C-alpha positions as CSV (number, residue, x, y, z in Angstrom):
1,M,125.8,191.5,-41.7
2,R,125.1,188.4,-41.4
3,V,125.9,185.3,-43.1
4,P,123.8,184.7,-45.8
5,I,120.6,182.2,-45.5
6,N,121.9,179.9,-47.8
7,R,125.3,179.6,-45.8
8,R,123.8,179.5,-42.3
9,F,122.4,175.9,-42.3
10,R,125.2,174.6,-45.5
11,G,122.7,175.5,-47.9
12,F,119.1,174.4,-46.3
13,L,116.4,176.5,-45.9
14,P,114.8,176.2,-42.2
15,V,111.3,176.8,-42.9
16,V,108.7,175.5,-39.4
17,V,106.0,173.3,-39.5
18,D,102.7,172.2,-37.7
19,V,100.6,169.9,-38.4
20,E,97.3,168.4,-36.6
21,T,95.8,165.1,-36.7
22,A,93.3,162.3,-35.9
23,G,96.2,159.9,-34.6
24,F,99.8,159.5,-34.2
25,N,100.1,157.4,-37.9
26,P,100.6,159.0,-40.7
27,E,99.5,156.1,-42.5
28,R,96.3,155.7,-41.1
29,D,95.0,158.8,-39.2
30,A,93.3,162.0,-40.7
31,L,96.0,165.1,-41.4
32,L,93.4,167.9,-40.3
33,E,95.7,170.7,-40.5
34,V,99.5,172.0,-42.1
35,A,100.8,175.3,-41.7
36,A,104.4,176.2,-43.0
37,V,105.8,179.5,-41.5
38,L,108.9,181.0,-44.1
39,L,111.6,182.7,-41.9
40,K,113.7,185.7,-43.3
41,Q,116.6,188.3,-42.2
42,K,116.1,191.8,-41.2
43,N,117.9,194.1,-39.4
44,D,120.4,191.4,-38.9
45,Q,117.8,188.9,-36.9
46,W,115.4,186.1,-38.2
47,V,112.1,186.3,-38.3
48,R,109.0,184.9,-38.7
49,E,107.8,186.3,-42.8
50,E,105.3,184.7,-44.1
51,T,102.6,182.5,-42.5
52,F,100.6,179.7,-45.1
53,F,97.7,177.1,-43.7
54,S,94.8,174.7,-44.9
55,H,92.6,173.2,-43.5
56,V,92.7,169.4,-44.9
57,Q,89.8,167.2,-45.5
58,P,90.6,163.9,-43.9
59,F,91.2,161.3,-47.4
60,K,89.3,158.6,-47.6
61,G,89.5,155.5,-45.7
62,A,91.0,157.6,-43.3
63,N,91.2,157.1,-39.1
64,L,89.4,159.1,-37.1
65,E,90.5,158.9,-33.2
66,Q,87.7,160.5,-31.2
67,S,90.9,161.1,-28.3
68,A,92.2,163.1,-31.0
69,L,89.8,165.1,-32.1
70,D,88.8,165.8,-28.4
71,F,92.6,167.0,-27.6
72,T,93.3,169.4,-30.9
73,G,88.9,170.4,-30.7
74,I,88.8,169.9,-34.8
75,D,85.5,168.7,-36.0
76,P,86.8,167.3,-39.0
77,F,83.2,168.0,-41.1
78,H,82.5,171.1,-39.8
79,P,80.9,173.1,-42.8
80,F,83.1,176.4,-42.0
81,R,86.6,174.8,-41.7
82,F,86.5,175.1,-45.5
83,A,88.8,172.3,-46.0
84,V,90.4,171.0,-48.8
85,P,91.8,168.1,-50.4
86,E,95.4,166.5,-49.3
87,A,96.7,167.5,-52.9
88,E,95.6,171.2,-52.9
89,A,96.8,171.4,-49.3
90,L,100.0,170.3,-49.7
91,E,100.8,172.8,-53.1
92,S,99.5,175.8,-50.5
93,I,102.1,175.0,-48.8
94,F,104.6,173.7,-51.1
95,A,104.7,176.3,-54.1
96,P,105.6,179.3,-51.8
97,I,108.4,177.0,-50.5
98,W,109.9,176.2,-53.7
99,I,109.7,179.8,-54.4
100,A,111.7,181.0,-51.2
101,L,114.5,178.1,-52.4
102,K,114.9,179.7,-55.6
103,K,114.6,183.4,-54.4
104,H,117.8,182.2,-51.2
105,R,119.9,179.8,-53.6
106,C,119.1,177.0,-50.9
107,S,119.5,173.3,-51.8
108,R,116.8,172.0,-50.0
109,A,114.0,172.9,-47.4
110,I,114.5,171.6,-43.9
111,L,111.7,171.0,-41.6
112,V,111.6,173.5,-38.0
113,G,108.9,171.6,-35.4
114,H,108.5,170.8,-32.3
115,N,109.1,167.1,-31.9
116,P,109.6,167.3,-35.8
117,S,109.8,163.9,-36.8
118,F,106.1,163.6,-36.7
119,D,105.2,165.9,-38.6
120,L,107.4,165.7,-41.5
121,S,106.0,162.0,-41.5
122,F,102.5,163.1,-41.6
123,I,103.6,165.3,-44.8
124,K,105.5,162.7,-46.6
125,A,102.8,159.8,-45.7
126,A,100.3,162.9,-47.8
127,A,102.5,163.5,-50.4
128,E,103.0,159.8,-51.5
129,R,99.4,159.3,-51.3
130,V,98.2,161.8,-53.5
131,G,101.7,161.0,-55.5
132,F,103.9,164.0,-54.9
133,K,106.9,163.4,-56.9
134,R,108.7,165.7,-55.1
135,S,108.8,167.2,-52.0
136,P,111.1,170.7,-51.1
137,F,111.9,169.2,-47.7
138,H,115.1,167.0,-46.6
139,Q,113.3,163.6,-46.2
140,F,114.8,163.2,-42.2
141,S,117.4,165.5,-41.3
142,T,114.7,168.3,-39.3
143,F,115.6,170.7,-36.6
144,D,113.5,170.0,-33.0
145,T,112.7,173.0,-31.1
146,A,112.1,170.5,-28.3
147,T,115.9,170.0,-28.2
148,L,117.0,173.2,-28.7
149,G,114.6,174.8,-25.9
150,G,116.0,172.1,-23.6
151,L,119.1,173.9,-24.3
152,A,118.7,177.1,-24.7
153,Y,116.2,177.7,-21.5
154,G,116.0,174.1,-19.8
155,Q,112.6,173.8,-21.4
156,T,111.0,170.5,-23.9
157,V,107.3,171.4,-24.1
158,L,106.5,173.6,-25.9
159,A,104.4,176.2,-24.0
160,R,107.1,176.4,-21.3
161,A,109.9,176.8,-23.6
162,V,108.1,179.5,-25.8
163,Q,107.3,181.6,-22.1
164,A,110.9,180.7,-20.9
165,A,111.9,182.7,-24.2
166,G,110.5,185.4,-22.9
167,I,107.1,184.8,-26.2
168,E,103.9,185.5,-24.7
169,W,101.4,182.1,-25.0
170,D,97.7,181.3,-24.9
171,G,96.9,178.8,-24.4
172,S,93.5,178.9,-25.6
173,Q,94.7,178.6,-29.0
174,A,97.3,176.6,-28.7
175,H,96.8,173.0,-30.7
176,S,96.0,175.0,-33.8
177,A,98.6,174.3,-36.8
178,I,98.8,178.1,-37.2
179,Y,99.2,179.2,-33.5
180,D,102.0,176.2,-33.0
181,A,103.5,177.1,-35.8
182,E,103.9,180.5,-35.5
183,R,105.0,180.3,-32.2
184,T,107.5,177.4,-32.9
185,A,108.9,179.9,-35.3
186,E,109.6,183.0,-32.8
187,L,111.3,180.6,-30.3
188,F,113.1,178.8,-33.2
189,C,114.3,183.1,-34.0
190,R,114.6,183.7,-30.3
191,I,116.9,180.4,-29.7
192,I,119.3,181.3,-32.8
193,N,119.1,184.7,-32.7
194,R,120.6,184.1,-29.4
195,W,123.3,181.7,-30.4
196,D,124.9,183.6,-33.3
197,M,125.2,186.8,-30.9
198,H,127.2,184.9,-28.3
199,I,128.8,183.0,-30.6
200,G,129.6,186.0,-33.6
201,I,128.4,184.7,-36.3
202,Q,128.5,188.1,-39.2
């Protein structure tokens, strides 16, 4: 029987997050997409459980770097994005995380991402803009699949690490928050399962 979730990572609940943005500055540039993947244990393996996602409306006065939009292919004002304000987007992500924290008796969520300081910085900036007093995420600690991928497979680029782990990668879907978050989650689970089997965590 695997160690319970609330004991595996010192009381933290790993939640995989990816954001797509209109630049690199979380204070100035728009948050455009956010996805969060909850994880669970099934048959003594870490696996994906559920994904939560929102298209996000640029906040008032947000900068939109054309080079960033060209890279992601996002049109922030496309009518079929059905984007929601930042507060609504964050609430749709935070609410199920709070529920999962209570369910698993974890003290705090810890953001898992590929170069996660970027994702966490945009989440924190958006939360501050909309006046959220509390975030489920630890304020600075993260798990980085770029580092873990380098350790486990010798690859730090997400696409290459995912493929090295034996997970399918579709480049045409990359740079979507949902796709990148779910592939990152599968990579994280693959690494944790491999490590736990190797050292015999029960």
